[in-house]
C-alpha positions in Angstrom: 17.9 17.5 -0.6 20.8 16.2 1.5 19.9 12.7 2.6 21.4 11.7 6.0 23.9 9.0 5.0 27.3 7.9 6.2 30.3 6.8 4.2 29.4 4.6 1.2 25.7 5.5 1.6 25.5 3.8 5.0 22.2 4.8 6.5 21.3 5.1 10.2 18.1 4.4 12.1 15.9 7.4 13.1 14.7 7.2 16.7 13.5 10.0 18.9 14.4 12.6 16.4 18.0 11.5 16.2 20.1 9.4 13.8 21.6 6.4 15.5 23.4 3.2 14.7 21.6 -0.2 15.2 22.3 -1.9 18.5 23.6 -4.9 16.6 26.3 -2.9 14.9 25.3 -4.6 11.7 24.1 -3.4 8.3 22.9 -5.2 5.2 23.1 -4.3 1.5 20.3 -2.8 -0.6 20.7 -3.8 -4.3 19.8 -1.9 -7.4 17.7 -4.3 -9.4 18.8 -2.8 -12.7 22.5 -2.4 -12.1 22.7 -5.6 -10.2 24.9 -4.2 -7.4 24.7 -3.0 -3.8 24.3 0.7 -3.6 23.5 1.3 0.0 23.9 -0.2 3.5 20.8 -0.4 5.6 20.8 -0.8 9.4 19.9 -4.2 10.7 17.7 -3.3 13.6 16.6 -5.7 16.3 14.2 -6.0 19.2 16.2 -3.5 21.3 16.0 -0.9 18.5 12.2 -1.5 18.3 12.0 -0.9 22.1 13.9 2.3 21.7 11.7 3.5 18.9 8.4 2.6 20.6 9.5 4.2 23.9 10.4 7.3 22.0 7.1 7.3 20.2 5.2 6.7 23.5 7.1 9.5 25.2 6.3 11.9 22.4 2.6 10.8 22.6 2.2 11.3 26.3 4.5 14.2 27.1 6.3 17.2 25.6 5.1 19.4 22.8 3.1 17.0 20.6 0.1 16.2 22.9 -0.1 20.0 23.6 -0.6 20.9 20.0 -4.2 21.7 19.0 -5.5 20.0 15.9 -5.1 23.1 13.8 -1.4 23.2 14.6 -1.0 19.5 13.7 -2.7 20.3 10.4 -0.3 23.1 9.7 2.7 20.8 10.3 1.3 18.3 7.9 0.8 20.9 5.2 4.4 22.0 5.7 5.5 18.4 5.3 3.5 18.2 2.1 5.4 21.2 0.8 8.8 19.6 1.7 7.9 16.3 0.0 6.9 18.3 -3.1 10.2 20.2 -3.1 12.1 16.9 -2.8 10.0 14.8 -5.0 12.5 14.1 -7.7 15.4 13.1 -5.3 13.0 10.8 -3.3 11.7 9.3 -6.5 15.2 8.5 -7.8 16.1 6.8 -4.5 13.0 4.6 -4.9 13.9 3.7 -8.5 17.4 2.8 -7.4 16.0 0.7 -4.6 13.1 -1.1 -6.2 13.6 -0.8 -9.9 10.2 0.8 -10.7 10.0 3.3 -13.5 11.1 6.8 -12.8 8.0 8.0 -14.7 5.8 6.1 -12.2 7.7 7.1 -9.1 7.9 10.8 -10.1 4.2 10.7 -10.5 3.7 9.1 -7.1 6.1 11.5 -5.3 4.5 14.5 -6.9 1.1 13.2 -5.8 2.0 12.2 -2.2 1.9 15.7 -0.8 -1.9 15.7 -1.4 -2.2 13.1 1.4 -0.5 15.5 3.8 -2.6 18.5 2.6 -5.8 16.5 2.8 -5.4 15.0 6.2 -3.8 18.2 7.5 -7.1 19.9 6.5 -9.1 17.3 8.2 -7.2 17.5 11.5 -9.4 20.2 13.1 -12.6 18.9 11.5 -13.1 15.7 13.5 -16.1 16.4 15.6 -17.9 14.6 18.4 -21.6 14.8 19.0 -24.1 16.0 21.6 -26.5 13.1 22.0 -30.3 13.5 22.6 -30.0 11.0 25.5 -33.3 9.4 26.6 -32.6 9.8 30.3 -33.6 13.0 32.2 -31.1 15.0 34.1 -28.1 14.0 32.0 -25.9 15.8 29.4 -24.2 13.3 27.1 -21.5 14.0 24.4 -18.8 12.1 22.5 -15.3 12.9 21.6 -12.7 11.2 19.4 -9.2 10.7 20.8 -6.0 9.3 19.3 -5.0 5.7 20.0 -1.3 6.1 20.8 1.7 4.5 19.1 0.9 3.3 15.6 3.1 0.8 13.7 3.3 1.4 9.9 4.6 -1.6 7.9 5.1 -1.0 4.2 6.0 -3.2 1.2 8.8 -2.9 -1.4 6.7 -1.9 -4.4 5.6 1.7 -3.4 7.2 2.5 -0.1 6.6 6.2 0.3 3.1 6.3 -1.2 1.9 3.6 1.1 3.7 5.2 4.1 1.9 8.4 3.4 -1.4 6.5 3.4 -0.6 5.6 7.0 1.4 8.4 8.4 -0.9 11.3 7.3 -4.1 10.2 9.1 -2.2 8.8 12.0 -0.5 12.2 12.7 -3.6 14.3 11.8 -5.4 12.6 14.7 -2.5 13.0 17.2 -0.9 9.6 17.2 2.8 8.9 16.9 4.4 6.4 14.5 7.1 3.8 14.2 7.7 2.9 10.6 9.2 -0.4 9.4 9.8 -0.5 5.6 10.6 -3.6 3.7 14.1 -4.8 4.0 14.4 -4.6 0.3 13.5 -1.0 0.0 14.3 0.9 3.1 16.4 3.8 1.8 13.5 6.1 0.7 11.8 5.9 4.1 15.0 6.9 5.9 15.4 9.8 3.4 11.8 10.8 4.1 12.6 10.9 7.9 15.3 13.5 7.1 12.8 16.0 5.6 10.0 15.0 8.1 11.6 16.9 11.0 12.3 19.9 8.8 8.6 20.6 9.0 8.9 21.2 12.7 7.5 18.0 14.2 8.6 17.3 17.8 11.2 14.5 18.3 9.8 11.0 18.4 6.6 11.7 16.5 8.0 9.6 13.6 10.6 6.9 14.1 12.1 4.5 11.5 13.5 1.1 12.3 14.8 -1.0 9.4 15.6 -4.7 9.3 14.1 -8.1 8.8 10.6 -9.2 9.6 11.3 -11.7 12.3 13.7 -9.3 14.1 11.9 -6.0 13.7 8.5 -6.5 12.2 7.3 -9.2 14.6 8.7 -7.4 17.6 7.0 -4.2 16.6 3.6 -5.8 16.0 3.7 -7.6 19.4 5.1 -4.6 21.4 2.7 -3.9 24.3 2.8 -0.2 23.8 1.8 -0.3 20.1 -1.9 0.4 19.9 -2.5 0.0 16.1 -0.9 -1.7 13.2 -1.3 -0.6 9.6 0.2 -3.1 7.2 0.4 -3.4 3.4 1.9 -6.7 2.1 1.3 -10.3 1.5 -1.6 -12.3 2.7 0.7 -14.8 4.5 2.4 -12.0 6.5 -0.9 -10.2 7.0 -2.4 -13.3 8.6 0.5 -13.6 11.1 0.1 -9.9 12.0 -3.6 -10.3 12.5 -3.1 -13.2 14.8 -0.5 -11.3 16.8 -2.7 -8.2 16.9 -5.6 -10.3 18.2 -3.5 -11.6 21.1 -2.8 -8.0 22.1 -6.3 -6.8 21.2 -4.8 -4.1 18.9 -6.5 -2.2 16.2 -5.4 -3.4 12.8 -5.7 -2.3 9.1 -4.5 -4.8 6.6 -4.2 -4.3 2.8 -3.2 -7.6 1.4 -3.1 -9.5 -1.9 -5.3 -9.5 -4.9 -6.1 -11.4 -8.1 -8.2 -8.8 -9.7 -10.5 -9.4 -12.7 -10.3 -7.0 -15.6 -13.5 -7.6 -17.5 -14.0 -6.6 -21.2 -17.4 -6.8 -22.8 -18.2 -6.9 -26.5 -19.6 -3.3 -26.4 -16.4 -1.8 -25.0 -14.2 0.6 -26.9 -11.6 -2.0 -27.6 -8.6 0.3 -28.1 -9.2 1.9 -24.7 -9.8 -1.5 -23.0 -6.5 -2.8 -24.5 -4.7 0.1 -22.9 -6.5 -0.6 -19.6 -5.5 -4.2 -19.7 -1.9 -3.4 -20.4 -1.9 -0.8 -17.6 -3.4 -3.3 -15.2 -0.8 -6.0 -15.6 2.4 -4.7 -17.2 2.7 -1.3 -15.6 4.9 -1.6 -12.5 6.0 -4.9 -14.0 2.8 -6.4 -12.5 4.3 -5.9 -9.0 1.2 -4.3 -7.5 -1.6 -5.6 -5.3 -4.3 -4.2 -7.7 -2.8 -5.8 -10.8 -5.5 -6.9 -13.2 -3.9 -10.3 -13.6 -7.1 -12.1 -14.8 -8.4 -10.8 -18.1 -12.0 -11.9 -18.5 -12.8 -11.5 -22.2 -16.2 -12.0 -23.8 -16.1 -14.8 -26.3 -17.4 -12.8 -29.3 -14.4 -10.4 -29.2 -11.7 -12.8 -28.0 -9.7 -13.1 -31.2 -10.0 -9.4 -32.3 -9.1 -8.2 -28.8 -6.2 -10.5 -28.4 -4.7 -9.4 -31.7 -4.8 -5.8 -30.5 -3.5 -6.7 -27.1 -0.5 -8.7 -28.4 0.4 -5.9 -30.7 0.6 -3.3 -27.9 2.2 -5.7 -25.4 5.0 -6.6 -27.9 5.8 -2.9 -28.2 6.5 -2.4 -24.5 10.0 -1.0 -24.0 12.1 -2.8 -21.4 15.2 -1.2 -19.9 16.7 1.2 -17.4 13.9 2.3 -15.1 15.6 5.6 -14.6 15.0 6.4 -18.3 11.7 8.2 -18.8 11.2 6.2 -22.1 11.3 2.8 -20.4 7.9 1.1 -19.9 8.8 -2.2 -18.2 11.4 -2.5 -15.5 12.9 -5.4 -13.6 11.5 -7.5 -10.8 12.5 -5.9 -7.6 14.1 -8.8 -5.8 15.7 -12.2 -6.8 13.1 -14.2 -4.8 10.3 -12.4 -6.6 12.0 -13.0 -10.0 12.3 -16.7 -9.2 8.7 -16.8 -8.0 7.4 -15.3 -11.3 9.3 -17.8 -13.4 8.0 -20.6 -11.3 4.4 -19.6 -12.0 5.1 -19.4 -15.7 6.3 -23.0 -15.6 3.2 -23.9 -13.6 0.9 -22.3 -16.2 2.6 -24.4 -18.9 2.2 -27.6 -16.9 -1.5 -26.8 -16.4 -2.1 -26.6 -20.1 -2.5 -22.8 -20.6 -1.4 -21.6 -24.0 1.6 -19.3 -24.0 1.1 -16.5 -26.6 3.6 -13.9 -25.4 6.8 -13.9 -23.5 7.2 -16.8 -21.0 10.7 -16.4 -19.7 13.6 -14.2 -18.7 14.5 -11.1 -20.7 18.3 -11.0 -21.3 18.9 -8.3 -23.9 21.5 -5.5 -23.4 18.8 -3.1 -22.4 18.1 -5.2 -19.3 21.2 -4.1 -17.4 23.4 -6.2 -15.1 20.8 -7.2 -12.6 19.4 -10.0 -14.7 15.9 -9.8 -13.0 13.9 -8.9 -16.1 11.0 -11.0 -17.2 9.3 -10.8 -20.5 5.7 -9.5 -20.5 3.8 -12.8 -20.5 0.3 -13.7 -21.7 -1.5 -17.1 -21.4 -4.8 -17.8 -23.2 -7.0 -20.9 -22.7 -6.9 -20.4 -18.9 -9.7 -21.7 -16.8 -10.5 -20.1 -13.5 -9.5 -23.2 -11.5 -5.9 -23.1 -12.6 -3.3 -21.9 -10.1 -2.3 -19.0 -12.3 -5.9 -17.8 -12.1 -6.2 -18.3 -8.4 -2.9 -17.4 -6.8 -1.2 -14.0 -6.7 1.9 -14.0 -8.9 2.9 -10.3 -8.5 4.6 -10.1 -11.8 3.9 -9.4 -15.5 1.9 -12.5 -16.2 -1.7 -12.2 -17.6 -4.3 -15.0 -17.6 -6.9 -14.7 -20.2 -10.3 -16.4 -19.4 -13.3 -16.4 -21.8 -16.9 -15.8 -20.7 -20.2 -15.9 -22.5 -22.4 -13.3 -20.7 -22.8 -11.1 -17.6 -23.8 -14.0 -15.4 -20.7 -16.0 -16.2 -18.5 -13.0 -15.9 -19.7 -12.3 -12.4 -19.4 -16.0 -11.4 -15.8 -16.2 -12.6 -14.8 -12.8 -11.2 -16.1 -13.6 -7.7 -14.8 -17.2 -7.7 -11.6 -16.2 -5.9 -10.5 -15.8 -2.3 -9.4 -12.2 -2.9 -11.5 -9.1 -3.4 -9.2 -6.1 -3.7 -10.2 -4.6 -7.1 -11.9 -5.2 -10.4 -12.2 -3.5 -13.8 -15.2 -3.3 -16.2 -15.1 -2.2 -19.8 -18.4 -1.4 -21.3 -20.4 1.5 -22.9 -23.7 0.2 -21.4 -24.5 2.2 -18.2 -27.0 -0.5 -17.0 -24.3 -3.1 -17.3 -21.7 -0.9 -15.6 -24.0 -0.3 -12.6 -25.0 -4.0 -12.4 -21.4 -5.2 -12.5 -20.3 -2.7 -9.9 -23.1 -3.8 -7.7 -22.4 -7.5 -8.0 -18.6 -7.7 -8.0 -17.1 -8.6 -4.7 -14.2 -6.1 -4.6 -13.3 -3.1 -2.5 -12.7 -1.0 -5.7 -14.4 -1.3 -9.0 -13.1 0.8 -12.0 -15.3 1.3 -15.0 -13.6 2.2 -18.3 -10.4 2.9 -16.4 -7.9 1.0 -14.2 -5.3 1.4 -11.5 -6.5 4.8 -10.3 -6.3 5.9 -6.6 -7.0 9.1 -4.7 -6.5 10.5 -1.2 -10.3 11.2 -1.2 -11.5 7.7 -2.1 -11.4 4.8 0.4 -9.2 1.9 -0.6 -9.2 -1.6 0.8 -10.3 -5.2 0.1 -13.0 -7.7 0.5 -12.5 -11.3 1.7 -8.8 -12.2 2.1 -7.6 -9.0 0.5 -7.7 -7.3 3.8 -9.4 -5.6 6.7 -10.2 -1.9 7.1 -9.8 1.0 4.7 -7.1 3.6 3.8 -7.7 7.0 2.2 -10.9 9.1 2.3 -12.4 11.1 5.1 -14.2 8.4 7.0 -11.1 6.2 7.5 -9.5 8.9 9.7 -11.5 7.3 12.6 -9.5 4.1 12.1 -6.8 6.0 14.0 -9.1 7.2 16.8 -11.2 5.8 19.7 -14.6 7.3 20.7 -15.3 8.3 24.3 -18.8 8.9 25.7 -19.0 11.5 28.5 -22.0 11.6 30.8 -22.6 14.7 33.1 -25.5 14.6 35.5 -27.6 17.7 35.9 -29.9 16.1 38.4 -30.6 17.9 41.7 -30.4 14.6 43.7 -28.7 11.3 43.4 -31.1 8.5 42.3 -31.3 5.0 43.9 -27.6 3.8 43.9 -28.8 0.1 43.8 -30.5 0.4 40.4 -29.0 0.8 37.0 -29.4 4.5 36.0 
């Protein structure tokens, strides 16, 4: 794939189907977390660029070829897009690795899976049906239709930019909306590369626009723009709250997927070797930089020592190094601020009296490259659920181990948190599995597995982990509004002064 870049990998904005420089005439560097060097220049968009992008999206929604397309034709375009993403999966994955430092094995897996979102929602595009209602009033024919909202803002984080963009773009376009995407300023390159192949599928100009830049200059302006009808955001709770407040002022639709502090619960009847792998996957995969990280290990007292021995053995074997190497298992923190935040929480845990049993500081070996943003996989035991490291999202490779006695205490500890994004349960007892799934306050509960997602299954949180859902068939209506149509078949007009 030929990515649209200028000299020294200087990217441009994509607005109205065209590549354009930012109004500011300014770019900022994107750094490779492993190499420790700037590798690309990203446009610094501003409010004027947002205006241009929203106007282009609004024009595409209201006039031209896009609103004339029937749902079947929209679905066909989405399936073509899926094919193009599949053809370019490796090059897109390598851009993401260079931009955010996640493992090539992980990003290749994501990019090869992302086409399924475009296939799935492309298939749903012409299967969104209204209803003929058996209305209780005589002489009236009543039916409903579902219509698109308009311009949708898609704001994505730095940990999985294209996967989370697909979660938003695929249903938005399947339902006839248009999109303005704003990726994280730390990882914008892959979204701009995606825009290059997007229009190869045959979409009309302005259907997808990409404006890069900083939150206060681009994100806030986009969220507050009067012609934006819906906001789909994945990111931190703090930013999500600000977006929700702004959306409320504009009475905009909003889908928010926010933070988590998910419990990964291991009972004494679990297959311990499988559970150990699940715990490692939940916290050390993606360097713990994932909203669904199983950062609280709830471990039944009777197996604590045996399980910890197995867990430490596997965790110590994790290979740190170049994320572009398929053999690497733990990569760097994506950004310097995140690196510093993780280290700060490790210090907080020590001050709170948690017992450090693994890691606990920077990793500085030759395998860690020049970036210097590597942190050792870290495990604390002796954690109580009231400690900050058990209550606050760290977003890094730091595991808090909390003991529990029985099911009642496990549920109490698991739910004693402001978040409710996900939870894991490890048991061979089907009664216990069903009971825990029923009682855990989480949008996703995994039993004897962890960190699995699908385009067919709804994803989203309880409590402060977010609002609304992504993925699955039902959520497609998050991007639509319902209209009720009344047609009188009466032979005469009834009394005009009385409610019909």
